[in-house]
CHARMM internal coordinates of N, CA and C (Angstrom, degrees):
IC EDIT
DIST 1 N 1 CA 1.4390
DIST 1 CA 1 C 1.5149
ANGL 1 N 1 CA 1 C 110.29
DIST 1 C 2 N 1.3023
ANGL 1 CA 1 C 2 N 116.94
DIHE 1 N 1 CA 1 C 2 N 135.94
DIST 2 N 2 CA 1.4590
ANGL 1 C 2 N 2 CA 120.10
DIHE 1 CA 1 C 2 N 2 CA 176.02
DIST 2 CA 2 C 1.5236
ANGL 2 N 2 CA 2 C 109.21
DIHE 1 C 2 N 2 CA 2 C -88.05
DIST 2 C 3 N 1.3346
ANGL 2 CA 2 C 3 N 117.21
DIHE 2 N 2 CA 2 C 3 N 164.97
DIST 3 N 3 CA 1.4626
ANGL 2 C 3 N 3 CA 120.29
DIHE 2 CA 2 C 3 N 3 CA -179.10
DIST 3 CA 3 C 1.5218
ANGL 3 N 3 CA 3 C 111.90
DIHE 2 C 3 N 3 CA 3 C -65.44
DIST 3 C 4 N 1.3301
ANGL 3 CA 3 C 4 N 118.13
DIHE 3 N 3 CA 3 C 4 N -18.07
DIST 4 N 4 CA 1.4628
ANGL 3 C 4 N 4 CA 119.61
DIHE 3 CA 3 C 4 N 4 CA 177.95
DIST 4 CA 4 C 1.5289
ANGL 4 N 4 CA 4 C 111.65
DIHE 3 C 4 N 4 CA 4 C -72.90
DIST 4 C 5 N 1.3186
ANGL 4 CA 4 C 5 N 118.33
DIHE 4 N 4 CA 4 C 5 N -13.82
DIST 5 N 5 CA 1.4611
ANGL 4 C 5 N 5 CA 123.00
DIHE 4 CA 4 C 5 N 5 CA 179.15
DIST 5 CA 5 C 1.5269
ANGL 5 N 5 CA 5 C 112.28
DIHE 4 C 5 N 5 CA 5 C -104.19
DIST 5 C 6 N 1.3205
ANGL 5 CA 5 C 6 N 117.02
DIHE 5 N 5 CA 5 C 6 N 0.72
DIST 6 N 6 CA 1.4574
ANGL 5 C 6 N 6 CA 120.85
DIHE 5 CA 5 C 6 N 6 CA -175.36
DIST 6 CA 6 C 1.5183
ANGL 6 N 6 CA 6 C 111.88
DIHE 5 C 6 N 6 CA 6 C -108.81
DIST 6 C 7 N 1.3297
ANGL 6 CA 6 C 7 N 115.40
DIHE 6 N 6 CA 6 C 7 N 153.02
DIST 7 N 7 CA 1.4556
ANGL 6 C 7 N 7 CA 121.83
DIHE 6 CA 6 C 7 N 7 CA 174.64
DIST 7 CA 7 C 1.5213
ANGL 7 N 7 CA 7 C 108.59
DIHE 6 C 7 N 7 CA 7 C -83.27
DIST 7 C 8 N 1.3286
ANGL 7 CA 7 C 8 N 116.03
DIHE 7 N 7 CA 7 C 8 N 152.09
DIST 8 N 8 CA 1.4608
ANGL 7 C 8 N 8 CA 120.73
DIHE 7 CA 7 C 8 N 8 CA 176.01
DIST 8 CA 8 C 1.5293
ANGL 8 N 8 CA 8 C 108.26
DIHE 7 C 8 N 8 CA 8 C -105.52
DIST 8 C 9 N 1.3143
ANGL 8 CA 8 C 9 N 116.21
DIHE 8 N 8 CA 8 C 9 N 127.60
DIST 9 N 9 CA 1.4571
ANGL 8 C 9 N 9 CA 122.55
DIHE 8 CA 8 C 9 N 9 CA -179.31
DIST 9 CA 9 C 1.5213
ANGL 9 N 9 CA 9 C 109.65
DIHE 8 C 9 N 9 CA 9 C -119.05
DIST 9 C 10 N 1.3276
ANGL 9 CA 9 C 10 N 116.30
DIHE 9 N 9 CA 9 C 10 N 149.02
DIST 10 N 10 CA 1.4554
ANGL 9 C 10 N 10 CA 121.99
DIHE 9 CA 9 C 10 N 10 CA 171.52
DIST 10 CA 10 C 1.5246
ANGL 10 N 10 CA 10 C 106.02
DIHE 9 C 10 N 10 CA 10 C -107.91
DIST 10 C 11 N 1.3332
ANGL 10 CA 10 C 11 N 115.82
DIHE 10 N 10 CA 10 C 11 N 128.91
DIST 11 N 11 CA 1.4583
ANGL 10 C 11 N 11 CA 120.90
DIHE 10 CA 10 C 11 N 11 CA -177.90
DIST 11 CA 11 C 1.5174
ANGL 11 N 11 CA 11 C 109.71
DIHE 10 C 11 N 11 CA 11 C -120.50
DIST 11 C 12 N 1.3351
ANGL 11 CA 11 C 12 N 115.71
DIHE 11 N 11 CA 11 C 12 N 150.57
DIST 12 N 12 CA 1.4568
ANGL 11 C 12 N 12 CA 121.94
DIHE 11 CA 11 C 12 N 12 CA -179.08
DIST 12 CA 12 C 1.5265
ANGL 12 N 12 CA 12 C 109.61
DIHE 11 C 12 N 12 CA 12 C -132.46
DIST 12 C 13 N 1.3286
ANGL 12 CA 12 C 13 N 114.17
DIHE 12 N 12 CA 12 C 13 N 141.17
DIST 13 N 13 CA 1.4601
ANGL 12 C 13 N 13 CA 120.10
DIHE 12 CA 12 C 13 N 13 CA 176.25
DIST 13 CA 13 C 1.5200
ANGL 13 N 13 CA 13 C 108.90
DIHE 12 C 13 N 13 CA 13 C -154.56
DIST 13 C 14 N 1.3155
ANGL 13 CA 13 C 14 N 116.82
DIHE 13 N 13 CA 13 C 14 N 117.52
DIST 14 N 14 CA 1.4716
ANGL 13 C 14 N 14 CA 123.27
DIHE 13 CA 13 C 14 N 14 CA 177.68
DIST 14 CA 14 C 1.5241
ANGL 14 N 14 CA 14 C 112.74
DIHE 13 C 14 N 14 CA 14 C 49.87
DIST 14 C 15 N 1.3153
ANGL 14 CA 14 C 15 N 116.04
DIHE 14 N 14 CA 14 C 15 N 48.30
DIST 15 N 15 CA 1.4626
ANGL 14 C 15 N 15 CA 121.13
DIHE 14 CA 14 C 15 N 15 CA 176.48
DIST 15 CA 15 C 1.5188
ANGL 15 N 15 CA 15 C 114.92
DIHE 14 C 15 N 15 CA 15 C 81.72
DIST 15 C 16 N 1.3087
ANGL 15 CA 15 C 16 N 118.53
DIHE 15 N 15 CA 15 C 16 N -1.89
DIST 16 N 16 CA 1.4575
ANGL 15 C 16 N 16 CA 122.09
DIHE 15 CA 15 C 16 N 16 CA 177.88
DIST 16 CA 16 C 1.5239
ANGL 16 N 16 CA 16 C 109.75
DIHE 15 C 16 N 16 CA 16 C -99.46
DIST 16 C 17 N 1.3249
ANGL 16 CA 16 C 17 N 116.44
DIHE 16 N 16 CA 16 C 17 N 150.04
DIST 17 N 17 CA 1.4626
ANGL 16 C 17 N 17 CA 122.76
DIHE 16 CA 16 C 17 N 17 CA -177.86
DIST 17 CA 17 C 1.5224
ANGL 17 N 17 CA 17 C 108.64
DIHE 16 C 17 N 17 CA 17 C -124.66
DIST 17 C 18 N 1.3328
ANGL 17 CA 17 C 18 N 115.85
DIHE 17 N 17 CA 17 C 18 N 141.77
DIST 18 N 18 CA 1.4590
ANGL 17 C 18 N 18 CA 120.78
DIHE 17 CA 17 C 18 N 18 CA -178.42
DIST 18 CA 18 C 1.5195
ANGL 18 N 18 CA 18 C 109.39
DIHE 17 C 18 N 18 CA 18 C -148.85
DIST 18 C 19 N 1.3396
ANGL 18 CA 18 C 19 N 117.18
DIHE 18 N 18 CA 18 C 19 N 136.79
DIST 19 N 19 CA 1.4659
ANGL 18 C 19 N 19 CA 121.36
DIHE 18 CA 18 C 19 N 19 CA 173.27
DIST 19 CA 19 C 1.5209
ANGL 19 N 19 CA 19 C 108.50
DIHE 18 C 19 N 19 CA 19 C -95.81
DIST 19 C 20 N 1.3446
ANGL 19 CA 19 C 20 N 115.51
DIHE 19 N 19 CA 19 C 20 N 135.75
DIST 20 N 20 CA 1.4597
ANGL 19 C 20 N 20 CA 121.92
DIHE 19 CA 19 C 20 N 20 CA -176.86
DIST 20 CA 20 C 1.5216
ANGL 20 N 20 CA 20 C 108.77
DIHE 19 C 20 N 20 CA 20 C -133.40
DIST 20 C 21 N 1.3266
ANGL 20 CA 20 C 21 N 117.14
DIHE 20 N 20 CA 20 C 21 N 138.89
DIST 21 N 21 CA 1.4640
ANGL 20 C 21 N 21 CA 122.80
DIHE 20 CA 20 C 21 N 21 CA 173.74
DIST 21 CA 21 C 1.5194
ANGL 21 N 21 CA 21 C 108.80
DIHE 20 C 21 N 21 CA 21 C -102.46
DIST 21 C 22 N 1.3493
ANGL 21 CA 21 C 22 N 116.21
DIHE 21 N 21 CA 21 C 22 N 129.44
DIST 22 N 22 CA 1.4663
ANGL 21 C 22 N 22 CA 120.13
DIHE 21 CA 21 C 22 N 22 CA -179.51
DIST 22 CA 22 C 1.5216
ANGL 22 N 22 CA 22 C 109.60
DIHE 21 C 22 N 22 CA 22 C -159.10
DIST 22 C 23 N 1.3353
ANGL 22 CA 22 C 23 N 115.44
DIHE 22 N 22 CA 22 C 23 N 163.22
DIST 23 N 23 CA 1.4624
ANGL 22 C 23 N 23 CA 121.84
DIHE 22 CA 22 C 23 N 23 CA -179.89
DIST 23 CA 23 C 1.5249
ANGL 23 N 23 CA 23 C 111.83
DIHE 22 C 23 N 23 CA 23 C -77.92
DIST 23 C 24 N 1.3367
ANGL 23 CA 23 C 24 N 117.90
DIHE 23 N 23 CA 23 C 24 N -23.08
DIST 24 N 24 CA 1.4601
ANGL 23 C 24 N 24 CA 121.24
DIHE 23 CA 23 C 24 N 24 CA 179.71
DIST 24 CA 24 C 1.5254
ANGL 24 N 24 CA 24 C 109.42
DIHE 23 C 24 N 24 CA 24 C -146.62
DIST 24 C 25 N 1.3247
ANGL 24 CA 24 C 25 N 115.69
DIHE 24 N 24 CA 24 C 25 N 163.01
DIST 25 N 25 CA 1.4615
ANGL 24 C 25 N 25 CA 119.75
DIHE 24 CA 24 C 25 N 25 CA 179.13
DIST 25 CA 25 C 1.5264
ANGL 25 N 25 CA 25 C 111.38
DIHE 24 C 25 N 25 CA 25 C -66.18
DIST 25 C 26 N 1.3283
ANGL 25 CA 25 C 26 N 116.20
DIHE 25 N 25 CA 25 C 26 N -33.12
DIST 26 N 26 CA 1.4683
ANGL 25 C 26 N 26 CA 120.33
DIHE 25 CA 25 C 26 N 26 CA 178.37
DIST 26 CA 26 C 1.5306
ANGL 26 N 26 CA 26 C 110.92
DIHE 25 C 26 N 26 CA 26 C -61.64
DIST 26 C 27 N 1.3221
ANGL 26 CA 26 C 27 N 115.97
DIHE 26 N 26 CA 26 C 27 N -48.02
DIST 27 N 27 CA 1.4735
ANGL 26 C 27 N 27 CA 120.46
DIHE 26 CA 26 C 27 N 27 CA 179.80
DIST 27 CA 27 C 1.5216
ANGL 27 N 27 CA 27 C 110.53
DIHE 26 C 27 N 27 CA 27 C -64.76
DIST 27 C 28 N 1.3296
ANGL 27 CA 27 C 28 N 116.99
DIHE 27 N 27 CA 27 C 28 N -39.69
DIST 28 N 28 CA 1.4682
ANGL 27 C 28 N 28 CA 120.72
DIHE 27 CA 27 C 28 N 28 CA 179.13
DIST 28 CA 28 C 1.5263
ANGL 28 N 28 CA 28 C 110.89
DIHE 27 C 28 N 28 CA 28 C -63.34
DIST 28 C 29 N 1.3278
ANGL 28 CA 28 C 29 N 116.84
DIHE 28 N 28 CA 28 C 29 N -41.23
DIST 29 N 29 CA 1.4537
ANGL 28 C 29 N 29 CA 120.69
DIHE 28 CA 28 C 29 N 29 CA 178.98
DIST 29 CA 29 C 1.5262
ANGL 29 N 29 CA 29 C 111.19
DIHE 28 C 29 N 29 CA 29 C -65.72
DIST 29 C 30 N 1.3383
ANGL 29 CA 29 C 30 N 116.95
DIHE 29 N 29 CA 29 C 30 N -38.70
DIST 30 N 30 CA 1.4589
ANGL 29 C 30 N 30 CA 121.24
DIHE 29 CA 29 C 30 N 30 CA 177.24
DIST 30 CA 30 C 1.5342
ANGL 30 N 30 CA 30 C 110.78
DIHE 29 C 30 N 30 CA 30 C -63.59
DIST 30 C 31 N 1.3500
ANGL 30 CA 30 C 31 N 116.13
DIHE 30 N 30 CA 30 C 31 N -45.24
DIST 31 N 31 CA 1.4694
ANGL 30 C 31 N 31 CA 120.71
DIHE 30 CA 30 C 31 N 31 CA 179.22
DIST 31 CA 31 C 1.5253
ANGL 31 N 31 CA 31 C 110.97
DIHE 30 C 31 N 31 CA 31 C -61.04
DIST 31 C 32 N 1.3352
ANGL 31 CA 31 C 32 N 115.99
DIHE 31 N 31 CA 31 C 32 N -46.72
DIST 32 N 32 CA 1.4606
ANGL 31 C 32 N 32 CA 120.37
DIHE 31 CA 31 C 32 N 32 CA -178.61
DIST 32 CA 32 C 1.5151
ANGL 32 N 32 CA 32 C 111.32
DIHE 31 C 32 N 32 CA 32 C -63.79
DIST 32 C 33 N 1.3146
ANGL 32 CA 32 C 33 N 117.90
DIHE 32 N 32 CA 32 C 33 N -42.24
DIST 33 N 33 CA 1.4623
ANGL 32 C 33 N 33 CA 121.08
DIHE 32 CA 32 C 33 N 33 CA 179.02
DIST 33 CA 33 C 1.5192
ANGL 33 N 33 CA 33 C 111.03
DIHE 32 C 33 N 33 CA 33 C -60.87
DIST 33 C 34 N 1.3145
ANGL 33 CA 33 C 34 N 116.19
DIHE 33 N 33 CA 33 C 34 N -38.01
DIST 34 N 34 CA 1.4613
ANGL 33 C 34 N 34 CA 120.96
DIHE 33 CA 33 C 34 N 34 CA 177.69
DIST 34 CA 34 C 1.5275
ANGL 34 N 34 CA 34 C 110.93
DIHE 33 C 34 N 34 CA 34 C -66.41
DIST 34 C 35 N 1.3311
ANGL 34 CA 34 C 35 N 117.35
DIHE 34 N 34 CA 34 C 35 N -44.47
DIST 35 N 35 CA 1.4683
ANGL 34 C 35 N 35 CA 121.36
DIHE 34 CA 34 C 35 N 35 CA -179.75
DIST 35 CA 35 C 1.5297
ANGL 35 N 35 CA 35 C 110.52
DIHE 34 C 35 N 35 CA 35 C -67.06
DIST 35 C 36 N 1.3404
ANGL 35 CA 35 C 36 N 116.65
DIHE 35 N 35 CA 35 C 36 N -43.60
DIST 36 N 36 CA 1.4631
ANGL 35 C 36 N 36 CA 121.06
DIHE 35 CA 35 C 36 N 36 CA 178.97
DIST 36 CA 36 C 1.5259
ANGL 36 N 36 CA 36 C 112.33
DIHE 35 C 36 N 36 CA 36 C -72.55
DIST 36 C 37 N 1.3130
ANGL 36 CA 36 C 37 N 116.57
DIHE 36 N 36 CA 36 C 37 N -16.15
DIST 37 N 37 CA 1.4701
ANGL 36 C 37 N 37 CA 122.58
DIHE 36 CA 36 C 37 N 37 CA -173.40
DIST 37 CA 37 C 1.5270
ANGL 37 N 37 CA 37 C 110.50
DIHE 36 C 37 N 37 CA 37 C 59.09
DIST 37 C 38 N 1.3248
ANGL 37 CA 37 C 38 N 114.12
DIHE 37 N 37 CA 37 C 38 N 44.13
DIST 38 N 38 CA 1.4668
ANGL 37 C 38 N 38 CA 120.99
DIHE 37 CA 37 C 38 N 38 CA 179.86
DIST 38 CA 38 C 1.5175
ANGL 38 N 38 CA 38 C 110.02
DIHE 37 C 38 N 38 CA 38 C -71.81
DIST 38 C 39 N 1.3077
ANGL 38 CA 38 C 39 N 116.75
DIHE 38 N 38 CA 38 C 39 N 142.63
DIST 39 N 39 CA 1.4531
ANGL 38 C 39 N 39 CA 121.16
DIHE 38 CA 38 C 39 N 39 CA 178.49
DIST 39 CA 39 C 1.5194
ANGL 39 N 39 CA 39 C 112.16
DIHE 38 C 39 N 39 CA 39 C -65.27
DIST 39 C 40 N 1.3379
ANGL 39 CA 39 C 40 N 115.13
DIHE 39 N 39 CA 39 C 40 N -38.03
DIST 40 N 40 CA 1.4663
ANGL 39 C 40 N 40 CA 120.72
DIHE 39 CA 39 C 40 N 40 CA 179.19
DIST 40 CA 40 C 1.5166
ANGL 40 N 40 CA 40 C 109.00
DIHE 39 C 40 N 40 CA 40 C -131.83
DIST 40 C 41 N 1.2972
ANGL 40 CA 40 C 41 N 116.66
DIHE 40 N 40 CA 40 C 41 N 137.09
DIST 41 N 41 CA 1.4623
ANGL 40 C 41 N 41 CA 122.44
DIHE 40 CA 40 C 41 N 41 CA -179.14
DIST 41 CA 41 C 1.5216
ANGL 41 N 41 CA 41 C 110.70
DIHE 40 C 41 N 41 CA 41 C -61.66
DIST 41 C 42 N 1.3310
ANGL 41 CA 41 C 42 N 116.73
DIHE 41 N 41 CA 41 C 42 N -36.71
DIST 42 N 42 CA 1.4682
ANGL 41 C 42 N 42 CA 120.46
DIHE 41 CA 41 C 42 N 42 CA -176.59
DIST 42 CA 42 C 1.5276
ANGL 42 N 42 CA 42 C 112.89
DIHE 41 C 42 N 42 CA 42 C -67.27
DIST 42 C 43 N 1.3194
ANGL 42 CA 42 C 43 N 118.81
DIHE 42 N 42 CA 42 C 43 N -11.82
DIST 43 N 43 CA 1.4614
ANGL 42 C 43 N 43 CA 122.33
DIHE 42 CA 42 C 43 N 43 CA 177.31
DIST 43 CA 43 C 1.5246
ANGL 43 N 43 CA 43 C 112.55
DIHE 42 C 43 N 43 CA 43 C -79.61
DIST 43 C 44 N 1.3261
ANGL 43 CA 43 C 44 N 117.58
DIHE 43 N 43 CA 43 C 44 N -10.52
DIST 44 N 44 CA 1.4617
ANGL 43 C 44 N 44 CA 122.43
DIHE 43 CA 43 C 44 N 44 CA 179.59
DIST 44 CA 44 C 1.5205
ANGL 44 N 44 CA 44 C 109.15
DIHE 43 C 44 N 44 CA 44 C -91.22
DIST 44 C 45 N 1.3350
ANGL 44 CA 44 C 45 N 116.28
DIHE 44 N 44 CA 44 C 45 N 121.89
DIST 45 N 45 CA 1.4650
ANGL 44 C 45 N 45 CA 121.42
DIHE 44 CA 44 C 45 N 45 CA 176.97
DIST 45 CA 45 C 1.5185
ANGL 45 N 45 CA 45 C 108.56
DIHE 44 C 45 N 45 CA 45 C -86.86
DIST 45 C 46 N 1.3290
ANGL 45 CA 45 C 46 N 115.72
DIHE 45 N 45 CA 45 C 46 N 145.29
DIST 46 N 46 CA 1.4603
ANGL 45 C 46 N 46 CA 119.73
DIHE 45 CA 45 C 46 N 46 CA -174.34
DIST 46 CA 46 C 1.5280
ANGL 46 N 46 CA 46 C 110.15
DIHE 45 C 46 N 46 CA 46 C -141.10
DIST 46 C 47 N 1.3342
ANGL 46 CA 46 C 47 N 115.93
DIHE 46 N 46 CA 46 C 47 N 138.37
DIST 47 N 47 CA 1.4539
ANGL 46 C 47 N 47 CA 122.38
DIHE 46 CA 46 C 47 N 47 CA 179.13
DIST 47 CA 47 C 1.5200
ANGL 47 N 47 CA 47 C 109.40
DIHE 46 C 47 N 47 CA 47 C -136.90
DIST 47 C 48 N 1.3164
ANGL 47 CA 47 C 48 N 115.85
DIHE 47 N 47 CA 47 C 48 N 136.57
DIST 48 N 48 CA 1.4630
ANGL 47 C 48 N 48 CA 120.87
DIHE 47 CA 47 C 48 N 48 CA 175.99
DIST 48 CA 48 C 1.5183
ANGL 48 N 48 CA 48 C 108.33
DIHE 47 C 48 N 48 CA 48 C -69.74
DIST 48 C 49 N 1.3351
ANGL 48 CA 48 C 49 N 117.00
DIHE 48 N 48 CA 48 C 49 N 131.01
DIST 49 N 49 CA 1.4585
ANGL 48 C 49 N 49 CA 122.11
DIHE 48 CA 48 C 49 N 49 CA -176.52
DIST 49 CA 49 C 1.5224
ANGL 49 N 49 CA 49 C 111.87
DIHE 48 C 49 N 49 CA 49 C -110.13
DIST 49 C 50 N 1.3454
ANGL 49 CA 49 C 50 N 116.48
DIHE 49 N 49 CA 49 C 50 N -44.12
DIST 50 N 50 CA 1.4611
ANGL 49 C 50 N 50 CA 119.80
DIHE 49 CA 49 C 50 N 50 CA -175.88
DIST 50 CA 50 C 1.5242
ANGL 50 N 50 CA 50 C 110.28
DIHE 49 C 50 N 50 CA 50 C -149.82
DIST 50 C 51 N 1.3317
ANGL 50 CA 50 C 51 N 115.50
DIHE 50 N 50 CA 50 C 51 N 140.43
DIST 51 N 51 CA 1.4633
ANGL 50 C 51 N 51 CA 121.66
DIHE 50 CA 50 C 51 N 51 CA 178.39
DIST 51 CA 51 C 1.5303
ANGL 51 N 51 CA 51 C 110.17
DIHE 50 C 51 N 51 CA 51 C -84.32
DIST 51 C 52 N 1.3361
ANGL 51 CA 51 C 52 N 117.94
DIHE 51 N 51 CA 51 C 52 N 164.69
DIST 52 N 52 CA 1.4671
ANGL 51 C 52 N 52 CA 120.34
DIHE 51 CA 51 C 52 N 52 CA -179.52
DIST 52 CA 52 C 1.5334
ANGL 52 N 52 CA 52 C 113.58
DIHE 51 C 52 N 52 CA 52 C -60.18
DIST 52 C 53 N 1.3320
ANGL 52 CA 52 C 53 N 118.21
DIHE 52 N 52 CA 52 C 53 N -26.18
DIST 53 N 53 CA 1.4607
ANGL 52 C 53 N 53 CA 120.60
DIHE 52 CA 52 C 53 N 53 CA 179.49
DIST 53 CA 53 C 1.5294
ANGL 53 N 53 CA 53 C 112.47
DIHE 52 C 53 N 53 CA 53 C -80.80
DIST 53 C 54 N 1.3298
ANGL 53 CA 53 C 54 N 117.23
DIHE 53 N 53 CA 53 C 54 N -0.70
DIST 54 N 54 CA 1.4575
ANGL 53 C 54 N 54 CA 121.69
DIHE 53 CA 53 C 54 N 54 CA 176.80
DIST 54 CA 54 C 1.5125
ANGL 54 N 54 CA 54 C 114.22
DIHE 53 C 54 N 54 CA 54 C 95.90
DIST 54 C 55 N 1.3313
ANGL 54 CA 54 C 55 N 118.37
DIHE 54 N 54 CA 54 C 55 N -4.95
DIST 55 N 55 CA 1.4599
ANGL 54 C 55 N 55 CA 119.82
DIHE 54 CA 54 C 55 N 55 CA -179.45
DIST 55 CA 55 C 1.5290
ANGL 55 N 55 CA 55 C 110.09
DIHE 54 C 55 N 55 CA 55 C -78.65
DIST 55 C 56 N 1.3188
ANGL 55 CA 55 C 56 N 115.41
DIHE 55 N 55 CA 55 C 56 N 137.03
DIST 56 N 56 CA 1.4602
ANGL 55 C 56 N 56 CA 121.93
DIHE 55 CA 55 C 56 N 56 CA -179.29
DIST 56 CA 56 C 1.5182
ANGL 56 N 56 CA 56 C 110.62
DIHE 55 C 56 N 56 CA 56 C -81.45
DIST 56 C 57 N 1.3087
ANGL 56 CA 56 C 57 N 115.68
DIHE 56 N 56 CA 56 C 57 N 154.24
DIST 57 N 57 CA 1.4577
ANGL 56 C 57 N 57 CA 122.62
DIHE 56 CA 56 C 57 N 57 CA 178.49
DIST 57 CA 57 C 1.5278
ANGL 57 N 57 CA 57 C 107.52
DIHE 56 C 57 N 57 CA 57 C -106.92
DIST 57 C 58 N 1.3235
ANGL 57 CA 57 C 58 N 116.42
DIHE 57 N 57 CA 57 C 58 N 128.96
DIST 58 N 58 CA 1.4586
ANGL 57 C 58 N 58 CA 121.09
DIHE 57 CA 57 C 58 N 58 CA 179.68
DIST 58 CA 58 C 1.5214
ANGL 58 N 58 CA 58 C 108.51
DIHE 57 C 58 N 58 CA 58 C -106.38
DIST 58 C 59 N 1.3326
ANGL 58 CA 58 C 59 N 115.51
DIHE 58 N 58 CA 58 C 59 N 123.92
DIST 59 N 59 CA 1.4581
ANGL 58 C 59 N 59 CA 121.34
DIHE 58 CA 58 C 59 N 59 CA 179.03
DIST 59 CA 59 C 1.5272
ANGL 59 N 59 CA 59 C 108.19
DIHE 58 C 59 N 59 CA 59 C -101.18
DIST 59 C 60 N 1.3155
ANGL 59 CA 59 C 60 N 116.32
DIHE 59 N 59 CA 59 C 60 N 127.74
DIST 60 N 60 CA 1.4647
ANGL 59 C 60 N 60 CA 121.17
DIHE 59 CA 59 C 60 N 60 CA 177.45
DIST 60 CA 60 C 1.5156
ANGL 60 N 60 CA 60 C 108.55
DIHE 59 C 60 N 60 CA 60 C -123.70
DIST 60 C 61 N 1.3282
ANGL 60 CA 60 C 61 N 116.65
DIHE 60 N 60 CA 60 C 61 N 146.61
DIST 61 N 61 CA 1.4606
ANGL 60 C 61 N 61 CA 118.96
DIHE 60 CA 60 C 61 N 61 CA 179.49
DIST 61 CA 61 C 1.5313
ANGL 61 N 61 CA 61 C 110.86
DIHE 60 C 61 N 61 CA 61 C -68.74
DIST 61 C 62 N 1.2912
ANGL 61 CA 61 C 62 N 116.11
DIHE 61 N 61 CA 61 C 62 N 152.69
DIST 62 N 62 CA 1.4662
ANGL 61 C 62 N 62 CA 121.58
DIHE 61 CA 61 C 62 N 62 CA 178.95
DIST 62 CA 62 C 1.5215
ANGL 62 N 62 CA 62 C 109.39
DIHE 61 C 62 N 62 CA 62 C -66.82
DIST 62 C 63 N 1.3098
ANGL 62 CA 62 C 63 N 114.87
DIHE 62 N 62 CA 62 C 63 N 143.30
DIST 63 N 63 CA 1.4666
ANGL 62 C 63 N 63 CA 119.33
DIHE 62 CA 62 C 63 N 63 CA 178.60
DIST 63 CA 63 C 1.5188
ANGL 63 N 63 CA 63 C 109.22
DIHE 62 C 63 N 63 CA 63 C -103.86
DIST 63 C 64 N 1.3257
ANGL 63 CA 63 C 64 N 115.37
DIHE 63 N 63 CA 63 C 64 N 143.33
DIST 64 N 64 CA 1.4628
ANGL 63 C 64 N 64 CA 121.00
DIHE 63 CA 63 C 64 N 64 CA 176.45
DIST 64 CA 64 C 1.5173
ANGL 64 N 64 CA 64 C 108.24
DIHE 63 C 64 N 64 CA 64 C -86.50
DIST 64 C 65 N 1.3043
ANGL 64 CA 64 C 65 N 117.14
DIHE 64 N 64 CA 64 C 65 N 126.91
DIST 65 N 65 CA 1.4708
ANGL 64 C 65 N 65 CA 121.21
DIHE 64 CA 64 C 65 N 65 CA 179.84
DIST 65 CA 65 C 1.4867
ANGL 65 N 65 CA 65 C 110.50
DIHE 64 C 65 N 65 CA 65 C -109.12
END
COOR INIT
IC SEED 1 N 1 CA 1 C
IC BUILD
């Protein structure tokens, strides 16, 4: 797969930030955990940043209604 077919994710672990390209959030989290050398994969936070078509993803906090 080329990077034009992959999603871009931003990952965080212990105050460090890393951008990762992957086909799914699961794969991106696995890659980031390996790069960060995290003890547990679930300790790595992950957010979708950009879709393969180049459109950005905007995350907004939930509103109380």
